[in-house]
N, C-alpha and C positions, 0 to 999 in steps of 0.2 A: 805331577805337580812340578818337577824341576823343567820337565820340558816347557811346559807352559811358561816358567819364568825366563828361560833362556831366550823363548820366542819372542818375550815379551821384548828383551834388551836387545835383540835383532832390530827389530821394528824402531825402538827410540834410536838405536845409533845409524838408522838410516840405511842399512846394509840391505834392505830388499825395497826397492822404489816403488813407489805408485804407479801403477800404468792402469789402462782402461778396464781390465780383467782382472785388478790386483787393487781393488777400492777398500779401503779399510771400514768394516760395519762397525754398528754399535759396540760390538763383544769387543773389536781391537781399540776402540777410542777407549773403552773401559778398563781395560786391561793396561792401555799404553801410557798410564799417568806415570809421571816422572817420581824417582824414588821419595826424593824429598818431599814433593808435594803429597804423596802418600802418608809419609811420616808427620807430617803437618796436621792435615787431615785427622789420624788418629790419635795426635796430641790433643788439639783440639776439642774431640769426641770423648778424651778420657781425664781430662781436667775439669775442675770446679772453678768458675770464674766469678769472682767477686768484685766489687768496687762501688762509687759513688760520689755523695756531693762531698768536696775537699778529699777524694781519696784517688789513689792510683789505682788503675786496673790492674788486678792480680790474677795470675791463675795458679793451680796446683795442683799438679797430677797427682790423680787418685786410683793406686792401684788396689784399693777395696774398699767399697761404699756399703758392703753388706757383710755377715758373720758367715754365709755359705762362700762356696769359692764359686768363681764364674764361670761358666762351660760355653756359654754363646759367644761366636766370635763379634758379635755386635754389641755386645753388653759391655757395660765401661767396667775397666778393672780386667779386662779380659788380656793377657800376655801370651807371648809366645815361651820357647825356652829360653835358659839361661845365657846371657850375654859371655861370650868366649874370651873376653879382654881380661888377662890376669886380674885378680884382685876385687872384680867387679860383680856384683851380686844383682844387675839389673836383669831386665827381661826384655827380650826382642819385641819390638812392636808388631803386631798383625794387622791386616786390614778387614775390611767388613765382610771379607768371605772365608776368613780364618787363616787365610796364607801369610806366613812371615815377611815382611819386609826387608829384604837383603840388597846392599848396595852393589855387592860384587859378583861377578862370574863364579868365582869359588865357593860362593856360598857362607862365607865367614859370618858367624852370627854375632851381632853386634849391636848394642841396644842406643838408644837414641841420643844419650848422653855423651856417650863415647864416641859416636859417629859426629857430634856437633866438635867434641874436642879434638877429633881428627881435623877438620874442617877450619878450626879457627885459629889451629896450629900452622896451617898452610902448609902442610904436606901432600896431604890430598892423596895418601898411599893406603890402599889396605893392608891392615895389621896381619892379615892371614896370608896371602900371596904375594905380599910386597908389590902390587901393580896398581899403578896408578887409577883410580875411580875414572869412569867414564863420564859420570856426571858430577857437578860440583854448584847445581841451584841452589843448593840449601846454605852455600854460604854468606849469602846476604841476609836470609832471616835468622842465622844462627844467634847472631848477635843480638837482635832484638828479644826472640823468645828465651834465650838463656838465662836474662837477667830476671824475668817472672815479674816483670813490671812492663806491660802491654802499652805501647804508645799507641793512640787512636790513629787510624788509618789516614792516608792522606785522601783529599778529595780525588785527586787525578789517579789515585790507584784504584778508588772507588768506581769511578766513572768509567776508565778502561774496563774494568769487571764486567760491570753489568752492559755497557756498551757491546764488548767482545760476546758473552752470551746474547744480546739480542739480536747481534749481528747473524750469530751461526742460527739460530731461528728463522731469520726472517732469509738468508742464503740457503735453507734447507726447504723452505716454501717457494721461494722464488726458482729455484731449480725445477720445483715440480709444474710450474706453470707455463713452462716451453712447449711450443706446440709440436716439437719433435720427439716421436715417441722414442722411450728409453727403453731399448731392447733389454739390456745389462739388468735393469730394474725387474723386468718383467719374467727373467729368467728363476727369479726367487720366490715366484708365486709358487703356492700349493697344490692350486688347480688349474687348468687351463683350460680354454676352449677351442676346440678345431672347427667350427662348423655348426651349423644351426641342426638341432635335432642331435649331437652326437651324446654318449654314454653319459659324460660328466657335466650336460649341462643342469643347473640348479633346477629341481622341480619346484611345481608351484607351491607345495607345503613348505619346502625347505626356505623359500624366500619369504615365507611369513604373509602370502596372499590374503589368507584370511583376513588381514588386518588392513587390507588396501581396500577401497571401495572402487569398483570396477575391476579388480584383478582377474576374475573368471574369463572374462572374454580376452584379456592379455595372456593366457597359458600358453606355455612355450613358445612365446614371441622373443626374438633376441632382445629387443628393446626393454624386454623386463629387466634385463641385467644392468643396463644403464641406469632405467630408472630405478633401480633398488636405493641407489644414494639419495635419491630424492623422495624419499619416503620420510614422513615427519616421525618424531621421536614420541610426539605425545598427540592426544587426540582430546577435543572437547566433547562431554556429553551433556547434552541439554537435558533438563528435566520435562518430563513429558508434558505437554499443552494441556492433555486432560486433567492434571494437575495444578499445573503452574497457572494455568487461565483461571479455573476456580480460584485459587490462591488469591491472584491479585483482585478479582471481583469483589471476594469477602471484605480485604483489606479497606478496598474504596466504600464498600456497603457499609462497615462498622464505623468509618471516619463519619459519613455523612449522618448515621443513627447517633455516634456521638455529639456532632453538633446540633442535631435536632433538640437530640435530650438536654444539653446545657443551655439552647434556648430556650426551651420548657422551664427549666429550672430556674432562670432567671425572671422569667415571666410568671411564675408564679410561687412568690416567696411566702413561708410560714409565718403568719404574722404574731402567733402566740410563742415562737420561740425563734425570733429574729437573727440570733446569735449562732444558734445551732445550724441553720439554715446558712447562713454566711460562711461559718467554718467549714462547712460540706463541700458549698459551691467552688470555694477556692481550691481546696484540695481536688476535687472532680476535675476541675479546669487543668490544674498541673497534670494530675495522671493521663488525661486525654493528651496534653503536649508529648510528657516523656512516652508515652505508648508509640505517638506517631514517630518521634526521633528513633524509637527502637526498631520501629516496623518498616520504615521506608526504604532501609539499605537492604532489606530482605527481598527486594522484588525482582532481583536478578539473580538468583542461585544458581551454580554450574558445578559440574563436577569434571574433573580432568582423569585422563589414564594415560601410564607412560609404558611405551615399548621398549624393554631391555635389548630385545634381539636385534632391533635396528639401530641401539645404542652399539651394541659388539660388533655387528656389520660394518658400522662407520668410522669406528674408532680403536678396533682390535684384531681386525682382520687383514690379512694380507692383501696389498692391491699395489698397482703400479707405483702411488705416491709413496708407501710404508711396505716394501717387500717384505720385510723378515716379520711382519703381523704385531711388531710391538706395540704398546698403547699408546694412543695419540690422545689419552684423555688429558685434560688440565691438571694440575695438582689441587689438593685440599689439605688445609691446615685446621685442625681440631684443638678448640679452645675446651678445655676442664678447668671450671674455677670452684678454687675452695679456700676456706678462711680459718675455720676453726675445727681440730682435728677432734675436739671435745663434743660437739655439737654436730659434726660430720665425720663420722668414724671413718678411719682409714680403709678398712675392709670395704666399706660400699663404695670408696672411690677407687680402689684397686680393682673392683670388679668391673667398674665403669670403664678404665683404662684398659682392662683385659677386652673387652667386647669391643671397643675401638681397634687395638691392635690384631684384632682377628676379623676385621671386615672384610668384606669382598671388594675390594678395589686394589689396583696396580699398587705394590707394597712401595715400589720408590717412588710414586707420587702422592704420598699419604706422609704426614707429619702430625705428632701430637705435642700439644703443649698443656703441662698441668702449672696453673697458676695457685701457687700457695700465697693467700695473702698474710697469713700469718706467719709465715717463716719458720714453721715447725720444721725438728729434726725428726720428730714422728711421722711426719707426710712425709717427709726425703726417703726417710727409709723403708717406709711403705710403698712407696711407688718403686724403688730400688729392689725391693723383693718381690713386687709385682712384675719387674720385668724378668726378673730369672724364673719366674714361674711361666711367664709366656712363652718360654723356649719350649715349654712341653705341650702347654695349652692349644697354642696358636696352630701347631701342627696337626694335633689332634682333631682340631675343628676344620681344618683343611682337607685332612685324610678323611673322615666320616662325613662331613656335610651338615655339621652341628648348628642347631637352631634351639633355643638363642644363645648368643657365643658368650654370655655372662654367667661365669660357671655356677657362681650361686643360685641363678635362676635355674640354670639346665639342671642341676643335682636335686634340684626342689619340686620339679614338673609332677605332675600327678599322674600323667599319662605314662602308656608303657615308654620305657627310653627304647627299646628295642625294637619298635615298628619301622617298617621298611628298611632296615638295615641288613646289609646281605652279605657284608664282608665278613670273613671267618674270623678275623683278628678284632672285631669291635668289641666284645665281652671282654678279653683282656685287657685292650686297650681302654676302655673305661673304667675297668677298675684298677687299673696303675693311675690314671689321672685322678679319678675320685679319691684315692690313698693318698696322692701328693698335695691335692687341693684341702684335705683336713689338716694334712700338716701345714699347710700354708696358714690355714685358718688361726690355727693354733699358733705358729709364729708371730703373725700380724698382731694377734690379740696382747701377746706377749712383749712387742717391743717397747712399750712404755715401760716397764720394769726394767727389760734391757738396758734399755737406756739410762736409766736410774741408777742401775747398780754400777756401771760403766762408768759414769760421771762421777758418783760418790767414790770409786775407788779411784781416779784420776786427782780429785779433789781433796782426798785423805792424803795422797802422795805430796801434793802441793803444799797441804798444809804444814806437813812434817818437814819439808824442804825450807819453808820460811821459818818455823819454830828453830830450826837447827839453826839458820842463818842467823836471828835474833838473839840465839844463847852466845853464837860465835862472835857477835857485835858486843855482845856486854852492853847493851843500850839501857839507859836507867828508865825508859820509855816501858810502861806496862804492856805484858800480852795480849791485854784485851784491846789495846788499841790497834792491833794487827787486824788490817782489812784484807781479807782472802776472797775474792770473788769465788761465788759457786758457779762453776762453768759447766756448759752442756757439750758432751765430747762426741767425736765421730767415732766410728769402730777403729778408724785408722789413729786415734787418741789426739787428732788435730780439734782445735777448737770449733765448735760450731758458728758460722758467721751471722747466723741470723737469730730467733730468739731463743734466749736460755730459759730452761723451766724457773729458774730464780732471776727475774729481770734484772739487767744491770744497765749501764750506759752504753749505748750502741747495740745492744742486744737484748731490746725488748720488743713487745709488738708493734707498738708506733715509731721504733726505732732501731733501725738495722740497714744492713747494706743490701746492696743489690746480691742476688745469686744466679746462677744458670749454670746448669749440669745436664750434659748431654747423658741420658740414662742409655738410649739404644742408640748406637750409631747409624748415619745414612746407610741405606742397604745400597748394595750395587745393583747395577743396572740389569744385570741377568740374573735369571731363577739361580738360586742356590739349594740343589736337591740334597735332601738328607741321606743318610745311610742307617742302617740296622744298629750300629753300633752308637749313634749320635744321642739317643736317648736311652739307651740300655735296651730293655726290652721291646720299644715300639720301633716297628720297622717303618722308616720315613723315605724308602728308597725312590717313591715316586711323589715328595711332598715337597714344597718350597718351603725352607725353614728361615726365610728371610722375615724379618720383622720391620716396620715402620720406625722411623727415628722417634723416638720420645725425650722430651726435655723437660726437665724441671725448672722453673722460673719464680722467683721469689722478687718481686721488684721493691726497691729502695723505701723506706719512710722515714722520715726525720721529723720531729717535731717543729712547727712553724710551718710546715708546708701541707695542704689539704690532699688528701690521697684518693677523696673522692670515690669511695668504696668499691661497688663491684665495677661500675662504669669506668673508673682509672684503671683498675687492673686488666679489663678487657684492652683498653688501650695500649696497655704498656705490652701485654700480648701481641697486638697488630702490629707494633713497632719492631718488637723483638723477632717475631715470624718473617716479617719482610724482610730485613735483613737476612735470618738464616735460611729460609727455606722457599719463602714467598712465593706461597701458593695461591692460583688466582682466586680461589674460592675459600670461604672461612665457615666453618661449622661450630656452633657454639654450644656446649652442653654443660647442664649444673652436673653437681658432682654425684648426684644420686639418680640421673637419668642415663639410661644407658642404650647402646643399640640393639634393640630387640630383632631388626630385620637386616640380615647381615647387608642387601642389596639396596637398602636405603640410600646410602650416598649416590648409586647408579641410579634409582629415580629421580633424583633431586637433580643429578647432572642431566638428564633427558630434557628437563624443562629449561637449564641453564643454556645447553647447547642446540635447541631446535630453533625453527626459524622465529626470529624476534626476542631470541633469549636475550640479546645484547642490552634488552631495554629493561631485563628484570634485576630488580637491585636485590633479593632474597626469595628464598623458598620457604615456606614456615610449614612444618609438619606440625600434624595435632598431638596434643598431651594426652599422654594415658598412662593409667597409674595401676599400681599393685598394691596389694595389702588394704584395700578399702572393704569395709564391713560389706556383705552380701547386698543389704537393703540400701546401702548409700544414705545412710542418715542425711547426711551434710553436703548433699550434692558435689561430693569430693571429685568425681569423675569430670564436673562440669560440660557434661555431653551437650547441652543446648548450647553453650558459647561453642565449643569445638564443632560441632557438626551440624548447626543450623546458622548460627551468626558469620562464624567464620567462609563457611561454603557459601553464603551469599555475599558477602564480600568480594570472594575470589570472583564475582562476576561484575566487579565494579573495577578499583583501580588496586585491589588486591586485600589480603588479609593484615592484621596488625601481626606486630613482631611481638611474641610473649615470653620474651626473655630466655628461651632455651628451646634446643631443637630446630635451629633457624640456619640455612643454608646461605651465606650472604658473597654476594660478589664484593669482592676487596675494594674496587676503586669505588662502590658505590660509598662503601664506607668513608672514604676519604674525602666526601663531600663535592664530589664532581656532579654535573647533569649527565643525563643517558644522552647516547648517542642521537643525533636529530634524523627524523625521518625524512624522507626524498622530498614529500610535499612541504616539510618544515624549512627544506635548503635555503627558501626565498628571505625568510624572517630570522633566521639562524645563522650564526656565523660558523658554528662548530660544535666539538662535541660538548662543550662548557655552557650553552644557551644562546642567547639573543644577542644581538649587536649592541642593545643597550649597554652602557658602561654599568659594571658590578663590582662595588668595592669589596664584595666578598669573596669572589673568585679571582684567585691570584695563582701564580707559578703555573703558567700556561706549559713552562718545560716539562711537565708531566701530563700534557693533553696528550691524547692518545691517538694515534692515527687510525681513520677509515682505510677502507679497502686501498686506496690508493696511495696510502703512507704519508696521507698529510697531517695529520696528529700528532705524530711522534716528532715531528718537525715544526717550526716555529711557522705558522701559516700567515699569508699576507692578511687573510680576514679576521687575524685576532685582534684585539685592541691591544694598543701599545702599555694601557697598564697591567694588562694580563700578561703581558710578554716581561714584565720586569721582573728578573730574574732576584732581584735584590729582596724582593719580597717573598720569594720562597720560604725563610726562615719564619718569618711571622706566621705562616700556614702551617708547615708542617716540622718546625725547627732545623737544628742545624748539623744534621745526620745527611750528607751528600749521598752516602750510599743508601740512606732509606729513600731519597727523592729518586734514585736513579732506577729502584727498584720499583716505582710505580709504573712506570713504562714498560717494564717486562711482564707485569701482573696484569696489564690492561690486554696487552697482546695475547697472551696464553689463556685469558677468558674469552675469547671470541667464539662464537659458534664458526662451523666450516662453512667455508662458500661455496657450498656445492648446490646451490639453487641461486636462479636470478633474484629472489627476495630477498635474499641475504645482504644487505647493503655494506655490512661493517663487519666482515667475517675474516678468516684466514684461511690459507691452503691446507689441506691434509699433509700429515706428515711433518709438521711444524716442531712437534713437542715430543719426538722420539729420541731426542738428544739424552745423554746422561745429565743429572744434576751436577752442580758446580761441589767440588770438594770444600767442606770448613776447614778455614785455618783460624789459627789463632785471633789475628785481627778481625776478622768478620766477628768473631764470638765478643772480643773485646769492644766492637761497636756496638753489640746488642746491649751490652752491661750499658753503654752509653745513653742508648735510648730509654731505658728502664729506669733512669737515675728519676731523683724526684724534682729535680729542678728542669731536667728537658722540657716541658710542657710552659714553663713561665714563656708571658709573652708571645704565645703560639694561638692558633684555634682549634687544638686539640681539647675535644668535649663541648666546644661552642658550635664550629661548622664542622669539623672531622672527628671520623669515631664515635664512639659513644656518648650521646650527650648529656653533661653534668646539668644538678641542679634540680632533681625529682628523685625519689625513691622508685619510681617507675620509668627508670630510664630507657625500660625496652620500648614501651610506648612511645616515648618523646622521639626515640630513634629512629623508628619507623616511618613517624609521621615526618619527620626530616627530609626522610629521602622521598616519601610520595608527593611532600610540597615542593619538591624539584622536579617532578615529572616522572619518577621511575614507577615502574608497575612492580607488584609483589604476585606471587602464586602459592597456592595452599595445595599440598601433597598429602593427599589421602591414599595409602597405600594398602594393599590387600591384607599384607601382614604388618600389623603395628610397626612402625619405624622406630621408636623410641618408647621404651616406659620410663617410668619412676615412681617415685614414692611421694604422698601426699600428708598432710597432718589429718587425721582422724578424731582427734580430742577435740571437743566443742571450744575450748579455750584457744587451742593452738589454731584452728579453723579462723575463729573469729577475728585473732589477730593477723592472719594471713588477711583477710578481708580487709582489714583495717589498714595494713599497709597499702594494697591495692587503692583502696577509695581515697586514702591520703593524697596518694600520687596523682590521683584524678584531679582533687582540688587545686594540687599545686599545678597541674597542665592548665586547670580553667584562669587561674590568675595570674598566668605568664604568658608570655609570647609566644608560647606554643598553643593558645587555643585556636579552635579551627576557625573560629570568626576572622581571626587575623591572618590566615592563609593565603597565598596567589592565586591566578587562575589557574594554575597547572594542577591543582586540586579539584578533581571532580565532584561536581555538586552532591551527590549521594554519599560518595566518600568524606567529603566535608560534615555532612550530618551525622555521621558513624564518629568519626573524630569527636565531633561537638558533643554527643550522647556519653563517649568515655569522659568527657569532663564535667558533665552536668549531674551524672545519675546518683552522686551521692548526696545532692541536695534535695533530692526526693524523701528524704529520711525524715525531713521536718514535717511535712505532709501526711507521711504514711504514721507516724505516731501519732498527728492531731487526729487522724481520721480512725485510728484504732482505738481510741479512746472515747470517739464520738457514739459508738452501740451503749458503753456503759453509761455517757451520760443521758443520752436518750432514755435508757431505763431506769437511772435515779429520778429522772424528772417527769416522767412520762408522758414527754414530747415527741417526736419525730424529727426526719430532716425535710418531711415534708407535711402539708396541713392533714391531708388524710391519704391512705392509698389508693389511690383514684385508678381506673382503668388505662389511661394514658401513660402513668407511671409505670405501670407493672407491664406493660407492653414494651418501653422503652429499656425497661432492666432486662425483660427477658431477651429482647433484640441482642442487646450488648452480651449477656452470658451466652445465649447460642453462638452469636459469630467468634467468641471466644474459643469457645469448646469446637466448632468447626475450623477456625484458623490452625488450632492445636492438633486435631487428625491431619490436616494436610500438612503442616510442618512434619509432622511423624511421618506421613507418607515420602515427601519428596527427600528426607534428610537420612530416614532409617532409625532412627531414635525409637526408644520405646515409650509408651504412655507414663511409666512409672517415673522415667527420667524426666519427663516434663513437668511431673507435679513436684516431684522432688526439688526441682529448680525453683518452682513458685515458690515453694514452703521457705525455702533457705532465702528467697530475694525479701522475704517478710522479717525474716529472723536477721539477716543482715543489715537491712534496712533501718531496723527499730534497735539496733546495737552499733556495729561498728560504723554504719556509715554516718551516723549522727556525730560521734567522736572525730570521725575524720575531716568531717566539715568544721567543727570548733577548732581541730589542731590547724587544719589549713588556713583559719581565719587569724589564730594567734600568730602564725608565721607572716601572714601578710601585713597584719596590723602591726605587732609589737615584735615581728623579726626572731620571735622565739624558735629554734632548729628544732627539729624534730628525727628523734634516733629511734632506731627499731632494732631489738634484739634478732640474733639468727634464728631461724626457724630448727630446731630438731631434727634430724633426721634418725629413721631408726636404722640399728644396727644390722637388723634380722636375725639376731639370735633367739626371740620370743618365741616361745612353744605355739603362744596364741597369737595369731598376726592382728587380732583386734582388741589385744590387753589392753592397748592404748584407750580405745574408744569407751571404756567403762569408768576410767579416772575422771575424778571431778577436779578440776583446778580454779579455784575461786577468782573470778575477775571484775572489775566494776562494769566491763561491756555487760556484763549479764542482768543488770539490775532494769533496763529501760525494758526488754521483753519480758522479765519476770513479773515486773511491776502490771504490766497492761494484762498480763494472763490473769493475776491476783482480782484487779480491780473487775474485771469483765467477768470473771466467775461469781464474785461478791454482787456486781449489780445485777445479773442473772438470778440469783436467789433472792434479792430482795426485792425485783420487780415480781417476780411469781408470786411470792409471798403478800405483798402489798396488792396486788390484782384480784388474788383470791378472796383477800379478806375487804376488798374496798367493795363500796356500793355502787360507785360509779366505775364499771371496769372497763378499760379501752382495751380490747382485745387485739385490735388493729396494730396499736402501737406497742404492745408487747411482742406480738408476733415479729414485727417489723425488728424490733431491738434485738431480741433472740437470735433471729436470723444472721443478720450482723454480727453479734458477738460469737457465734459457732462459727462465721466466716473466718472471723480472726484468730480463735483459738483453735482451728484446725489447721491453718497455716503455722501455729506456733506448737503443734504437737511435738516434733521432732525435739523442738528445744526442750520442753519440759521433760520428755521421756531421756534427754540427756543428762537432765539434771536429777532424775533418781539414781542413776550409776546401775551399776550391773545386780547391786541388791539393796537398794533404794538408801544406800550411804550418803545422803546428800548433807553437803555441812550445816552444820546449823545457823551460820551466819547468812545463809542463803534464805532461808524461812523468815529470820529476825529482818533482814532488809526488806523484805517482801511484805512482811505484815505492817512493820514500820510506816513505809510510804503508803500501803493501802489504807492504812486508819488516818494519815494525814492527808489524802486525798479526800476521803470520806469526810471528815471533820471540816476541811474547807469548804465542801461542798454545802455541810448544812449550815455552817456560817454564812454563804453567800446566801443562801434560799433555803432559810427556816421553814420546817412543815408548819403548815396552819392548823387549828384545831379541825376544820373540816376534810383534811387530808391525810389524818392520823389512821393508822390501822386499827380496823374495829368490826363490828357488825358481824353477821352470821353467814356462815360457809354457805353459798347459794351457785349452782353452775347457772350459766349465762343462757 
């Protein structure tokens, strides 16, 4: 260790000059960082930063954030040995590899504060050896940091930092573009080739030839090695024409039958019941229209497959452009959002974080940000404990290739955990980790009580102190007037700057400061191999023990500022992450959705880095759920939507963004247009769109360059109004550091320019440089960009980031991207990419559907209506988005149609004059084509028939309940301006013995009234019609059979709803039956009043079969 430290000093002092044969590699660059920068990096990573409106940004060094001791060098609070300065009890700072940061050759141990004091006094003398320090680069920064009041960084410093980062990447890629062969780099190759047919030549199987068309004929050809770089990362698998051809034919055949049927219905009214005929005809016309909106976007379904071997060959294999084989993949920032630890258990969120930290992606390219919108100390300490447990869990997963990497899910697997495990120490390691995880769960579950007891103890001491001061002052004021705040305390005894358990001014859920705490420090650029002693009994001698950077973020909230719910929290994370890590891509996950496939990020990156990937705004993964009842009574899996509709949209402009499990291109979130294709160059001015002046597009300083480096500079083809730098704050805000980060993010997000078809790529090896160190000024700027006032008079939420104004901000955000010409991709992995939980209780499920439908109504009545989209939105994609806004309105027609069978049975009339042969033929044609379409959809999508049927059933359940209320709420918001609020859906903590225990719980809701009334009315109508027909002298069996058929069609669709009301043991609340009976009686009495029975139609006569 000492030899490495002295080697670093030699390179820093310049005693070893750089020559052609002595070039610093990435390892040297990583280790040659100056002591002062490394100290500031560790200070920034170990401090809690707070600030906000009318507040200075403050930092507080945190030596302790959890009760247990920190052991991992990356974890916040980890310190080295004691400072050797007399009278000082501080700890020596350590870097991300656990090495102590010592500024002098003599290895005198000195803490950061004592080192700053030495610099501040101007002595610059080591207290140990009494020799002058070699470097004193910390002197300038010491004064600002020492105040613990951090000024915002100046724009010049920010620009220079980002410019330096970008120039390093560009120079690294430019040097690789020279025609002269670099022999020094080639010497670093792990394999060399020395002619055709040699033993080291990669065989066909090693090159993945089976995945390339026509590769067999090129086996053994030396050109294969060169063409290896040009292999595509993804392939499109078209649906077989034997299935897709008949599928499209049946769609058009059914459309023709519907038109002919409706024409016949219009020409053949039922004169005896014209009102019944009119209502049914209007409903049928709407049903035909909504079916067309739903079916047309399904004409071009598509499947895709990614090749991870090619991704590894291109980005992580030694080559002349990347001699060391370091990862050349772009960075990814992962967002996890949570708001209320009472409804979203911290244990669930902690398991999600653990699955992220253990994901199979280069550690140095990965950062995780946890958004705590409630500012809860419980969430903060749960994340800190999760980081501590990750020190054991993540190496265990890497060592034994664990899947899934969520400990709760892994230890709950029903299959044999020892299958395919061959290491002799697996059993011992698993037993150790399982025991530690059980203790971790108990610790997380006990955090609320621990926080309460700790806070009560400090509050009691504060009260005693206040009473003592009151007695000493001998005031006449009664003791009852003493106002002592009930504070919430952290483990080190300081006040929690977020929400207190007992709300107080500046410490409530809607009124608290910004908080940023780096839980896990940024990892080093080199693997850090563990030892047998790193984790007691677990041997980690061959395992990389580094952790990705983990950051806790709680944005500022103040009264009078609209925080815009989840969309506002996501935008705050976008800005904070851009300043701190600036990953070119962003993955957002809900707190209850964890990574089930550790290679999911790599599969998503295959699409982004493939040819044409620069025009992809996001990669959406399907949502898969756990804890659903085996019969999937309420269609919680949403299989038809995720495996049919979304696959079909993938063949158009791309799938919808559905709120979680989505990998974004960062620059697409910033509101920019996609790069122009070559054929569009004549019409378009650059990356931002057409030559026409667009007031919505400003701040072209962030426009990104194509391969010829145009877009990073102010190109002459850009309009003057787009070039106006003064408009930058109007779009992005006043953070110049954030604005400069956009250029870097765009460059890092480009695919490799390894094929002539890639027009906007980058050269290989440009992203192998180590990441920039964190410094206090950078984190202070992150506090600035998440302040409550930052978005004022900017385009955040309007044209930039997640879009505001709808409870379904996800659909609107995706729509805006598609409307700018971007494409999206649907990535269905062989092993589920992500898994989460879904509400299996009937009431919770209906409220979930209500929220989605309300958002759709908001979209329909807003400028985000697909009818108002521009020409960049493809026609069928426009129809798909139009259907999103229209489908809730089907509820009016559906409810009327569900009552028509009962009305038909009450009156003895039917929707047609008589059951003619033509009517029956049309009816049979409509039903047969529907069945055939269902079978073909099952064929090309891979779903099961029961999934299709469950979807049909819940379509009617939701349509007769939640969708109706959603339309009414949407109309109230549009007409009366009444805002709509929704409560957060509670997540299961996973502690129930019965996974489906919540399925049988009956929670009364007014949403149950309409479908329950439909069921009761139809049952009563069937009973009355049967008895009336049997005892009637003029028996109309055709009308009876038609009415009963349609009544049972309605009842069969509502069967899951009725079964859900019965509960597990038939414990249905009495109010359910009371409401149903009252409504049924009212409807029956209303009908009798409107159409009183005549004496001729009264029940009587003898019983007689026809």
